C-alpha positions, 0 to 999 in steps of 0.5 A: 180686421173685423169691427163691431158696431152696436146701435140703439135708441135712447130718450133724451131724459136718460142720455146722461146716465146711459152714456156714463154707464156705456163709458164705464162699460168701455173702460172695463172691457178695454181693461179686460181685453188687450188692444181693444178700442171702444168709442161711443157716438150719438145722433139726435133723430129729430124725426123720431121724437128727439130720440138719440141713436147711440152707436158703440164702435169696437175695434182691435187693430193689433189683432189680425182678426180684430173683434172675433166672435169670442170677443163679440160674445164677451162684449155683448154679455158685459153690455147686457149686464152693465146696461140692464134697466136703461130706458133704451130700445133694443141693441142692434149688433153688426160686424164689418170686415175690411175689404181686400185691396 
Protein backbone atom coordinates (compact mmCIF):
# COMPACT_ATOMS: atom_id res chain seq x y z
CA UNK A 1 0.00 0.00 0.00
CA UNK A 2 1.35 3.39 -1.00
CA UNK A 3 1.35 6.22 1.55
CA UNK A 4 2.08 9.89 1.06
CA UNK A 5 4.30 12.02 3.33
CA UNK A 6 4.44 15.78 2.90
CA UNK A 7 6.76 17.92 4.99
CA UNK A 8 7.48 21.63 5.17
CA UNK A 9 8.89 24.27 7.55
CA UNK A 10 6.77 26.74 9.45
CA UNK A 11 7.77 29.71 11.65
CA UNK A 12 6.43 29.76 15.23
CA UNK A 13 4.21 32.80 14.72
CA UNK A 14 2.18 31.10 11.98
CA UNK A 15 1.70 27.68 13.50
CA UNK A 16 -1.81 27.96 14.95
CA UNK A 17 -3.36 29.39 11.79
CA UNK A 18 -1.47 26.99 9.54
CA UNK A 19 -2.47 23.92 11.53
CA UNK A 20 -6.11 25.01 11.50
CA UNK A 21 -5.95 25.29 7.70
CA UNK A 22 -4.25 21.90 7.38
CA UNK A 23 -6.92 20.26 9.54
CA UNK A 24 -9.66 21.87 7.46
CA UNK A 25 -7.90 20.61 4.31
CA UNK A 26 -7.77 17.09 5.76
CA UNK A 27 -11.48 17.16 6.63
CA UNK A 28 -12.32 18.23 3.08
CA UNK A 29 -10.09 15.57 1.50
CA UNK A 30 -11.44 12.80 3.75
CA UNK A 31 -14.98 13.81 2.83
CA UNK A 32 -14.14 13.80 -0.90
CA UNK A 33 -12.11 10.55 -1.05
CA UNK A 34 -13.59 7.42 0.48
CA UNK A 35 -11.31 5.65 2.93
CA UNK A 36 -8.65 8.36 3.00
CA UNK A 37 -6.93 8.90 6.35
CA UNK A 38 -4.87 12.00 7.11
CA UNK A 39 -2.73 13.10 10.04
CA UNK A 40 -0.60 16.12 10.79
CA UNK A 41 2.49 16.04 13.00
CA UNK A 42 4.98 18.72 13.99
CA UNK A 43 8.56 18.76 15.24
CA UNK A 44 10.28 21.85 16.57
CA UNK A 45 13.70 22.20 14.97
CA UNK A 46 15.69 24.08 17.58
CA UNK A 47 18.75 24.06 15.34
CA UNK A 48 16.89 25.97 12.61
CA UNK A 49 15.76 29.02 14.57
CA UNK A 50 12.68 27.46 16.14
CA UNK A 51 11.03 26.53 12.86
CA UNK A 52 8.63 23.62 13.07
CA UNK A 53 8.73 20.81 10.56
CA UNK A 54 5.16 19.94 9.70
CA UNK A 55 4.48 16.41 8.43
CA UNK A 56 1.24 15.47 6.73
CA UNK A 57 0.62 11.73 6.39
CA UNK A 58 -1.96 10.34 3.97
CA UNK A 59 -3.01 6.70 3.71
CA UNK A 60 -5.90 4.73 2.27
CA UNK A 61 -5.75 1.29 3.92
CA UNK A 62 -8.91 -0.10 2.29
CA UNK A 63 -7.66 0.58 -1.24
CA UNK A 64 -5.21 -1.99 -2.64
CA UNK A 65 -3.06 0.75 -4.20
CA UNK A 66 -3.34 3.05 -1.19
CA UNK A 67 -2.72 6.67 -2.20
CA UNK A 68 -2.34 6.24 -5.94
CA UNK A 69 -0.91 8.91 -8.24
CA UNK A 70 -4.36 10.26 -9.12
CA UNK A 71 -5.23 10.79 -5.46
CA UNK A 72 -1.78 12.28 -4.86
CA UNK A 73 -2.42 14.88 -7.57
CA UNK A 74 -5.81 15.70 -6.00
CA UNK A 75 -4.20 16.10 -2.56
CA UNK A 76 -1.46 18.34 -3.93
CA UNK A 77 -3.92 20.53 -5.88
CA UNK A 78 -6.23 20.92 -2.88
CA UNK A 79 -3.28 21.73 -0.61
CA UNK A 80 -1.91 24.35 -3.01
CA UNK A 81 -5.27 26.13 -2.89
CA UNK A 82 -6.01 25.69 0.82
CA UNK A 83 -2.54 26.60 2.08
CA UNK A 84 -1.72 29.44 -0.33
CA UNK A 85 -0.18 32.45 1.35
CA UNK A 86 1.08 30.69 4.46
CA UNK A 87 4.47 31.87 5.72
CA UNK A 88 5.84 28.39 5.14
CA UNK A 89 8.69 26.80 3.30
CA UNK A 90 8.19 24.68 0.20
CA UNK A 91 6.24 21.43 0.52
CA UNK A 92 8.23 18.26 -0.08
CA UNK A 93 6.18 15.27 -1.20
CA UNK A 94 7.41 11.69 -0.77
CA UNK A 95 5.53 8.47 -1.52
CA UNK A 96 6.42 5.18 0.17
CA UNK A 97 5.24 1.65 -0.56
CA UNK A 98 4.95 -1.35 1.76
CA UNK A 99 7.78 -3.83 1.44
CA UNK A 100 6.82 -7.41 0.63
CA UNK A 101 7.08 -10.10 3.26
